[in-house]
C-alpha positions as CSV (number, residue, x, y, z in Angstrom):
1,M,65.8,107.0,80.2
2,L,66.8,103.9,82.0
3,Y,67.2,105.6,85.4
4,F,64.7,108.3,85.2
5,S,61.8,106.1,86.3
6,F,63.9,104.7,89.1
7,I,65.0,108.0,90.5
8,K,61.4,109.4,90.2
9,K,60.1,106.6,92.4
10,G,63.2,106.4,94.6
11,A,63.8,110.0,95.5
12,G,65.3,108.9,98.8
13,L,68.2,107.3,97.0
14,T,69.1,110.7,95.6
15,A,69.3,112.1,99.1
16,L,71.5,109.2,100.1
17,L,73.9,110.0,97.2
18,L,74.1,113.6,98.4
19,F,74.9,112.3,101.9
20,I,77.8,110.3,100.4
21,L,79.2,113.4,98.7
22,M,79.0,115.5,101.9
23,A,80.5,112.8,104.0
24,S,83.4,112.4,101.5
25,E,84.4,116.0,102.2
26,V,85.5,115.0,105.7
27,R,87.0,111.8,104.7
28,G,90.5,113.0,105.4
29,Q,89.5,114.2,108.9
30,D,87.9,112.1,111.7
31,V,85.2,110.4,109.5
32,K,85.9,107.8,106.9
33,V,83.2,106.5,104.5
34,D,83.4,103.4,102.4
35,G,80.8,101.1,100.9
36,S,79.1,100.2,97.6
37,L,76.2,101.2,95.4
38,K,74.5,98.9,93.0
39,I,71.7,99.9,90.6
40,N,70.0,97.2,88.5
41,N,67.4,97.5,85.7
42,D,65.7,94.5,84.3
43,F,63.7,94.3,81.1
44,Y,61.4,91.5,80.0
45,N,59.1,90.8,77.1
46,A,57.3,87.6,75.8
47,S,55.5,86.8,72.6
48,G,53.3,83.8,72.1
49,I,52.4,83.7,75.8
50,E,51.5,86.3,78.5
51,N,54.3,87.9,80.3
52,R,55.5,85.9,83.3
53,R,57.0,88.8,85.1
54,E,57.0,92.6,85.1
55,S,58.2,94.3,81.9
56,F,60.5,96.7,83.8
57,T,61.9,96.5,87.3
58,S,64.6,98.6,88.9
59,R,66.4,98.2,92.2
60,G,69.1,100.0,94.2
61,I,71.2,98.8,97.1
62,L,73.4,101.2,99.0
63,R,75.8,99.9,101.6
64,L,77.7,102.3,103.8
65,N,80.3,101.9,106.5
66,L,81.3,105.0,108.5
67,T,84.4,104.9,110.6
68,L,84.6,107.5,113.3
69,F,88.0,108.4,114.9
70,D,89.4,105.0,113.7
71,Q,87.4,103.4,116.5
72,I,83.7,103.3,115.7
73,N,82.3,101.4,112.8
74,L,78.7,102.2,111.6
75,P,77.4,99.8,108.9
76,F,74.3,100.9,107.0
77,E,72.3,99.3,104.2
78,F,69.5,101.0,102.1
79,M,67.3,99.3,99.5
80,L,64.9,100.8,97.1
81,S,62.8,99.1,94.4
82,T,60.2,100.1,91.8
83,Q,58.7,96.5,91.9
84,D,55.0,96.6,91.2
85,S,55.3,100.4,90.4
86,E,55.5,101.2,94.2
87,F,58.0,103.1,96.2
88,R,59.2,101.0,99.1
89,Q,60.3,102.8,102.2
90,P,63.9,101.7,102.9
91,F,63.7,102.4,106.6
92,N,61.0,99.8,107.4
93,Q,63.7,97.5,109.0
94,F,66.5,100.0,109.6
95,G,69.2,99.0,112.1
96,V,72.8,99.6,113.0
97,S,75.4,97.7,114.9
98,P,78.4,100.0,115.4
99,Q,81.6,98.5,116.6
100,I,83.6,100.7,119.0
101,S,87.2,99.6,119.2
102,D,87.6,95.8,119.4
103,W,85.7,95.2,122.7
104,L,82.3,97.1,122.4
105,T,79.5,96.6,119.9
106,L,76.2,98.4,120.1
107,H,72.9,97.4,118.5
108,G,70.0,99.7,117.6
109,G,66.9,99.4,115.5
110,Y,66.4,96.0,113.7
111,F,69.2,93.5,114.5
112,N,70.0,90.0,115.5
113,T,73.1,88.4,117.0
114,E,73.8,85.2,118.9
115,I,73.8,84.7,122.6
116,S,74.1,80.9,122.6
117,Q,73.0,77.8,120.6
118,L,70.0,77.1,122.8
119,T,68.8,80.6,124.0
120,Y,68.9,83.4,121.5
121,G,70.2,83.3,117.9
122,D,68.2,84.2,114.8
123,T,65.0,86.0,116.0
124,R,65.1,89.5,114.7
125,L,64.6,92.3,117.3
126,L,63.5,95.9,117.1
127,G,65.3,97.4,120.0
128,G,68.8,97.8,121.3
129,G,71.6,96.2,123.2
130,F,75.4,95.9,123.7
131,E,78.2,93.4,123.7
132,L,81.2,93.9,125.9
133,T,84.3,91.8,125.3
134,P,87.2,93.4,127.0
135,G,89.9,90.7,127.3
136,D,88.5,87.4,128.5
137,F,85.4,88.9,130.0
138,Q,82.1,88.9,128.0
139,L,78.8,90.6,128.8
140,K,75.9,90.8,126.3
141,V,72.4,92.4,126.9
142,L,69.6,92.7,124.3
143,Y,66.1,93.9,124.5
144,G,63.4,94.5,121.9
145,R,60.2,93.6,120.1
146,S,60.4,90.2,118.6
147,K,57.0,90.0,117.0
148,K,54.8,92.8,115.6
149,Q,51.0,92.5,116.0
150,T,49.2,91.3,112.8
151,T,45.5,91.1,112.4
152,P,43.7,87.8,111.6
153,D,42.5,87.0,108.0
154,S,39.6,84.6,108.2
155,S,39.4,84.3,104.4
156,F,42.8,82.5,104.4
157,G,42.3,80.8,107.8
158,R,45.1,82.8,109.3
159,L,45.1,83.6,113.0
160,G,46.4,86.9,114.3
161,V,49.6,87.5,116.2
162,R,50.2,89.6,119.3
163,S,53.1,91.9,119.8
164,Q,55.9,90.0,121.7
165,Y,58.9,91.5,123.6
166,M,62.1,89.8,124.5
167,Y,65.3,90.3,126.5
168,S,68.4,88.1,126.5
169,A,71.7,88.3,128.4
170,S,74.9,86.5,128.7
171,I,77.9,86.8,131.1
172,G,81.0,84.8,130.7
173,Y,84.7,84.5,131.0
174,G,87.5,82.9,128.9
175,D,88.6,82.3,125.4
176,Q,85.7,81.1,123.2
177,E,88.1,79.2,121.0
178,A,89.6,77.3,124.1
179,S,88.4,77.2,127.7
180,F,85.4,79.4,128.8
181,I,82.2,79.5,130.7
182,S,79.0,81.5,130.1
183,L,75.6,81.9,131.8
184,N,72.9,82.7,129.3
185,L,69.3,83.8,129.7
186,L,66.3,84.5,127.5
187,H,62.8,85.8,128.4
188,A,60.0,86.4,125.9
189,V,56.4,87.3,126.5
190,D,53.4,88.3,124.4
191,D,51.7,91.6,125.1
192,T,48.2,90.8,126.2
193,N,47.4,94.5,126.3
194,S,47.9,94.9,122.5
195,I,44.4,93.4,121.9
196,E,41.5,92.1,123.8
197,N,41.1,88.4,124.3
198,D,40.0,87.0,120.9
199,S,39.8,83.4,119.6
200,L,41.1,84.6,116.2
201,Y,44.5,85.2,117.8
202,F,47.1,82.7,118.9
203,K,47.1,82.2,122.6
204,P,49.6,84.5,124.4
205,E,52.9,82.8,125.5
206,E,55.7,83.4,127.9
207,N,59.1,81.7,127.6
208,L,62.1,81.5,129.9
209,T,65.2,79.7,128.8
210,A,68.5,79.5,130.8
211,S,71.7,77.8,130.0
212,I,75.3,77.3,130.9
213,S,77.8,76.9,128.0
214,F,81.4,76.0,128.6
215,G,84.5,74.9,126.8
216,I,87.5,72.9,127.8
217,K,90.8,72.7,125.9
218,P,93.3,70.7,128.1
219,S,95.8,70.5,125.2
220,D,96.3,71.4,121.6
221,V,94.9,68.0,120.6
222,I,91.5,68.0,122.4
223,N,88.8,70.6,122.4
224,F,85.4,70.1,124.0
225,N,82.5,72.5,124.3
226,A,78.9,72.0,125.4
227,E,75.7,73.8,126.5
228,V,73.1,72.6,129.0
229,A,69.8,74.4,129.0
230,V,66.4,74.4,130.6
231,S,63.3,76.1,129.2
232,A,59.8,76.9,130.6
233,L,57.0,77.8,128.3
234,S,53.6,78.9,129.3
235,N,51.3,78.1,126.3
236,D,48.6,80.4,127.6
237,I,49.5,83.2,130.1
238,N,45.8,83.7,130.7
239,S,45.7,80.3,132.4
240,D,45.7,80.0,136.2
241,K,48.9,80.5,138.2
242,L,50.2,77.4,140.1
243,D,49.4,77.6,143.8
244,D,52.5,75.8,144.9
245,A,54.9,77.5,142.5
246,P,58.0,79.2,143.9
247,N,57.8,83.0,144.4
248,I,59.4,84.3,141.2
249,P,59.3,88.0,140.1
250,S,56.7,88.5,137.4
251,F,59.2,90.1,135.0
252,F,61.2,86.9,135.2
253,F,58.5,84.2,134.8
254,T,55.1,83.2,136.2
255,P,54.5,79.4,136.4
256,R,51.0,78.5,135.3
257,T,48.8,75.4,134.7
258,S,49.8,75.7,131.0
259,T,53.5,75.7,131.7
260,Q,55.8,73.0,130.3
261,I,59.4,72.5,131.4
262,D,62.1,70.5,129.6
263,G,65.9,70.5,128.9
264,A,68.4,70.3,126.1
265,V,72.1,69.5,125.7
266,I,74.5,70.2,122.9
267,A,78.1,68.7,123.0
268,N,81.0,68.8,120.5
269,L,84.3,67.1,120.7
270,N,87.2,67.8,118.3
271,I,90.4,65.7,118.4
272,K,93.3,66.8,116.2
273,P,96.5,65.0,117.0
274,S,98.3,66.3,113.9
275,N,97.8,68.4,110.7
276,T,97.2,65.2,108.8
277,W,94.1,63.9,110.5
278,D,91.3,64.9,112.9
279,F,88.0,63.6,114.2
280,R,84.9,65.5,115.3
281,I,81.9,64.3,117.2
282,N,78.8,66.6,117.3
283,S,75.7,65.6,119.4
284,K,72.5,67.1,120.7
285,W,69.6,66.0,122.9
286,I,66.6,68.3,122.9
287,G,63.6,67.3,124.9
288,P,60.1,67.2,123.4
289,G,58.9,70.1,125.5
290,F,62.0,72.3,125.1
291,V,61.2,75.6,123.4
292,S,63.3,78.7,123.0
293,L,61.5,81.6,121.3
294,G,65.0,83.1,120.6
295,Y,65.2,80.8,117.6
296,A,62.6,80.9,114.9
297,Q,63.0,77.1,114.1
298,L,64.6,75.0,116.7
299,A,63.7,71.3,116.4
300,N,62.8,69.5,119.6
301,D,62.2,65.9,120.5
302,V,65.4,64.9,118.8
303,F,68.6,63.1,119.6
304,E,71.4,63.0,117.1
305,I,75.2,62.2,117.1
306,T,77.5,62.6,114.1
307,G,81.1,61.6,113.6
308,Q,83.3,63.3,111.0
309,P,86.9,62.1,110.4
310,T,89.3,63.9,108.1
311,V,92.6,62.5,106.7
312,K,95.2,64.4,104.6
313,L,97.8,62.4,102.8
314,L,100.6,62.8,100.1
315,D,101.4,66.4,101.1
316,N,97.7,67.3,101.2
317,R,97.2,66.2,97.6
318,L,94.9,63.4,98.8
319,R,92.1,64.3,101.2
320,L,89.5,61.9,102.7
321,R,86.5,63.2,104.6
322,G,83.9,60.9,106.1
323,K,80.6,61.4,107.9
324,A,78.2,59.1,109.7
325,G,75.4,60.0,112.0
326,I,72.1,58.9,113.5
327,R,69.0,60.8,114.6
328,F,65.8,59.8,116.1
329,N,62.8,61.3,117.9
330,N,60.1,60.0,120.3
331,L,62.5,60.4,123.3
332,R,59.8,59.7,125.9
333,D,57.6,57.3,123.9
334,Q,54.9,59.8,123.5
335,K,54.3,59.0,119.9
336,L,53.0,55.9,118.2
337,A,56.2,55.3,116.3
338,T,59.8,56.4,116.3
339,T,61.5,57.9,113.2
340,N,65.1,56.9,112.8
341,R,67.4,58.7,110.4
342,F,70.8,57.7,109.2
343,T,73.2,59.8,107.2
344,G,76.6,58.8,105.9
345,G,79.1,59.9,103.3
346,L,82.6,59.9,102.0
347,N,84.4,62.5,100.0
348,V,87.7,61.7,98.3
349,D,89.7,64.5,96.5
350,W,93.1,63.5,94.9
351,Q,95.2,65.8,92.9
352,I,97.4,63.1,91.3
353,N,99.7,65.5,89.4
354,Q,99.6,68.9,87.8
355,V,97.5,67.6,84.9
356,F,95.0,65.2,86.4
357,G,92.9,65.1,89.6
358,F,89.4,63.8,90.6
359,N,86.8,64.2,93.3
360,T,84.4,61.4,94.4
361,Q,81.4,61.9,96.7
362,F,79.1,59.2,98.0
363,N,76.1,59.9,100.3
364,N,73.6,57.6,101.9
365,N,70.5,58.8,103.7
366,Q,67.7,56.7,105.3
367,I,64.5,57.6,107.1
368,V,62.7,54.7,108.7
369,S,59.5,54.9,110.7
370,K,58.1,51.5,111.7
371,H,54.5,52.5,112.3
372,D,51.8,49.8,112.8
373,R,49.8,51.3,109.9
374,D,51.1,50.5,106.5
375,S,49.8,53.8,105.1
376,I,52.0,55.8,107.6
377,R,55.0,53.5,107.8
378,S,58.0,54.7,105.8
379,N,61.4,53.4,104.7
380,Y,62.9,56.0,102.6
381,R,66.4,55.5,101.1
382,L,68.5,57.9,99.1
383,N,71.9,57.1,97.5
384,N,74.0,59.6,95.6
385,L,77.3,59.1,93.9
386,V,79.3,61.9,92.1
387,I,82.5,61.2,90.2
388,S,84.3,64.3,88.9
389,P,87.6,63.9,87.1
390,R,89.4,67.2,86.0
391,F,92.3,68.0,83.7
392,S,94.4,71.1,83.4
393,F,97.1,71.4,80.7
394,T,98.6,73.6,78.1
395,W,97.7,73.1,74.4
396,L,98.0,75.6,71.5
397,E,100.0,77.8,73.8
398,A,96.9,78.2,75.9
399,Q,95.6,77.0,79.2
400,N,93.0,74.3,78.9
401,N,90.6,73.0,81.6
402,I,88.4,70.0,81.2
403,N,85.9,69.1,83.9
404,I,83.6,66.0,83.8
405,S,81.0,65.2,86.4
406,Y,78.9,62.1,86.5
407,N,75.9,62.0,89.0
408,Y,73.9,59.0,90.0
409,T,71.0,59.2,92.3
410,N,68.7,56.4,93.5
411,S,65.8,57.1,95.9
412,Q,62.9,55.0,96.9
413,N,60.2,54.8,99.6
414,E,59.7,51.2,100.5
415,N,56.3,51.9,102.1
416,P,54.3,48.7,101.4
417,L,51.5,50.6,99.8
418,Q,53.6,53.1,97.8
419,Q,56.9,51.4,96.9
420,N,55.8,50.8,93.3
421,N,55.1,54.6,92.8
422,N,58.2,56.1,94.4
423,K,61.1,54.9,92.3
424,N,63.5,57.6,91.2
425,I,66.8,56.8,89.4
426,T,68.7,59.6,87.8
427,N,71.9,59.5,85.7
428,S,73.5,62.7,84.5
429,I,76.7,63.8,83.0
430,N,78.2,67.3,82.5
431,L,81.3,68.1,80.5
432,T,83.0,71.4,80.2
433,H,86.1,72.4,78.2
434,S,87.5,75.9,78.6
435,I,90.5,77.4,76.8
436,F,92.1,80.7,77.4
437,L,94.3,82.0,74.5
438,P,97.2,84.5,75.0
439,S,95.3,86.8,72.5
440,Q,92.6,87.3,75.2
441,W,90.2,85.1,73.4
442,N,88.5,82.4,75.4
443,F,86.2,79.6,74.5
444,S,84.0,77.4,76.7
445,T,82.1,74.3,75.5
446,N,79.4,72.7,77.7
447,F,77.5,69.5,77.2
448,F,74.9,68.1,79.7
449,Y,72.7,65.0,79.6
450,S,70.3,63.7,82.2
451,N,68.0,60.7,82.3
452,A,65.5,60.4,85.1
453,D,63.6,57.1,85.4
454,L,60.6,57.7,87.6
455,S,57.8,55.3,88.5
456,Q,55.3,56.8,86.0
457,S,57.6,58.4,83.4
458,V,61.0,58.8,81.9
459,T,62.6,62.2,81.4
460,D,65.6,63.0,79.1
461,I,67.3,66.4,79.1
462,Y,70.0,67.4,76.5
463,N,71.9,70.7,76.5
464,I,74.9,71.9,74.5
465,S,76.3,75.4,74.4
466,E,79.3,77.4,73.2
467,T,80.5,80.7,74.7
468,V,83.1,82.9,73.0
469,G,84.6,85.8,74.8
470,K,87.3,88.5,74.2
471,S,88.9,91.2,76.4
472,F,89.7,94.7,75.1
473,L,91.3,97.9,76.4
474,Q,93.7,96.1,78.8
475,S,90.9,93.8,80.0
476,K,88.7,96.7,81.0
477,L,86.1,95.8,78.4
478,R,84.9,92.1,78.2
479,L,82.5,90.8,75.6
480,S,81.0,87.3,75.3
481,V,78.4,85.6,73.2
482,T,76.6,82.3,74.0
483,L,74.7,80.0,71.7
484,G,72.9,77.0,73.1
485,Y,70.4,74.4,72.4
486,S,68.5,72.2,74.8
487,S,65.8,69.5,74.5
488,T,63.5,68.0,77.2
489,S,61.4,65.0,76.5
490,V,58.9,63.3,78.8
491,Q,57.7,60.0,77.3
492,D,57.0,60.9,73.7
493,I,56.4,64.6,74.3
494,S,59.4,67.0,73.9
495,N,60.1,70.7,73.9
496,D,63.2,72.5,72.6
497,R,64.9,75.8,73.5
498,L,67.3,77.9,71.4
499,L,69.3,80.3,73.6
500,T,71.2,83.4,72.4
501,R,73.0,85.4,75.1
502,F,75.2,88.5,75.0
503,R,77.2,90.0,77.8
504,A,79.3,93.2,77.9
505,S,81.1,94.6,81.0
506,Y,83.2,97.7,81.3
507,N,85.3,98.4,84.4
508,T,86.0,102.1,84.7
509,G,88.2,101.7,87.7
510,S,87.4,104.2,90.4
511,Y,84.1,105.1,88.7
512,G,82.6,101.7,88.9
513,Q,81.6,98.9,86.6
514,I,78.8,98.7,84.0
515,V,77.4,95.3,83.0
516,F,74.9,94.7,80.2
517,N,73.2,91.3,79.7
518,F,70.8,90.3,76.9
519,S,69.3,86.9,76.3
520,N,66.6,85.5,73.9
521,N,65.0,82.1,74.5
522,N,62.9,80.5,71.8
523,F,60.8,77.6,72.9
524,T,59.1,75.0,70.7
525,N,56.6,72.5,72.2
526,D,55.1,69.3,70.7
527,Q,51.9,69.5,72.8
528,L,48.9,71.0,71.0
529,N,47.8,72.9,74.1
530,S,51.3,74.3,74.6
531,P,52.1,77.1,72.2
532,D,55.5,78.0,70.9
533,Y,56.8,81.2,72.5
534,N,59.7,83.6,72.8
535,E,61.2,85.4,75.8
536,L,63.5,88.3,75.7
537,Q,65.4,89.5,78.8
538,A,67.9,92.2,79.3
539,S,69.5,93.9,82.3
540,L,71.7,96.9,82.8
541,D,73.7,97.0,86.1
542,Y,76.0,99.6,87.6
543,K,78.1,99.0,90.6
544,I,80.7,101.1,92.4
545,N,82.8,100.5,95.5
546,F,84.1,103.6,97.3
């Protein structure tokens, strides 16, 4: 009964399974099939309160990789769900990126790849393209629809979006891990013919971004790479054309009165004199008017530089990693105030001997904006310290692991009008002891405590749990039971939770793995308006790799 509802609503999955069976018949010939299938069923029920999620949901994910003639790789992914009792078409965003040999990759349907850091990277396209990388030569060409038209919704104050089409290309030569040079281009334009001019839609845009990226590796010690880019963005392609603009083909770009032009630079330097230490410097300068529609979120009006030294000592048993960087905006004094950011940190990991080691991390972050108005001025500081000793030893003829983690966080906004209401000091400690017996029994004890001292309240959280597990049938069957208790108190109000959890997994080998999880959470509240309640959750999963 668990899978009948799923198969009824996802008949397409059955067809896909038949496809796998047929493809496997030619596995020994010129077509090879491998992949995975995962089916998940979740059950939920609550008493004392209304259900906070669906009582039953079922999902299926099928991943396929077809290899043709040992040269062409075709990856596929299909997803089906009975969420909200609806069948979801798995081909809404279907795409393939087959790799033919080691120098040709094709793209079709929905896909995204990276041209460069400042032109095209994470915008998803519906279209096609190819990437040629024979030897040191590289050529990439992509084209597709980057935005689908959506209608406005005045009830939510949401404007409509026009269809947008985009092409991007790159040509280069060299080894991307050493010395290379590439010319990169991106062009995106909204389709004004998709709708008539309407104030409920965003104004149509056109974007052209060009860059040159290069790398230099004069020796094994120094590696430098950078990208320099220029972008032009017309905020409204219905605006007038510039009379004195150069004669540029319309498919390339049309300068208008609404066009803005700006530049950007990214540079990285890596110095590695030996295997025991290295130093990296990463920097970027992105002008306030620089826009590349090839990235969904690319921050502009920013300069940042970060240094990251790494040192390895005592035969790599002691590792030191540092980080310090600054970032600020208002590059051309176009804003009333400049926001400065500082981030710094140190990570120390030392494995003193086979029994004892520890890790220590310290991070400091600051955001300062010296605005003339006190209500807008900010001076936010965050300090975080983590100390984590660890022990690993043999006791009772069994392997024992003890991990302790102490976390201290102190944050405060020193705004003159808000500094008394923004204090946040948190101390927490987490202790875990695990023991693995030769008899296949294992025990894990966990204790957690946290104290958060806020401006208006104090919160304490306690949690203790014990997990007992055992392996059977030559470790094919694994069973575990967890009992836990937690308490959360805010001022004089507290709530308690009693947790019971059971997990069973059976690995059939070539026929896949079955996992069953069951948990029951019983909540008790002190507040009169907050009732006691109980939540039961269960899941049955099946996964197979083929």
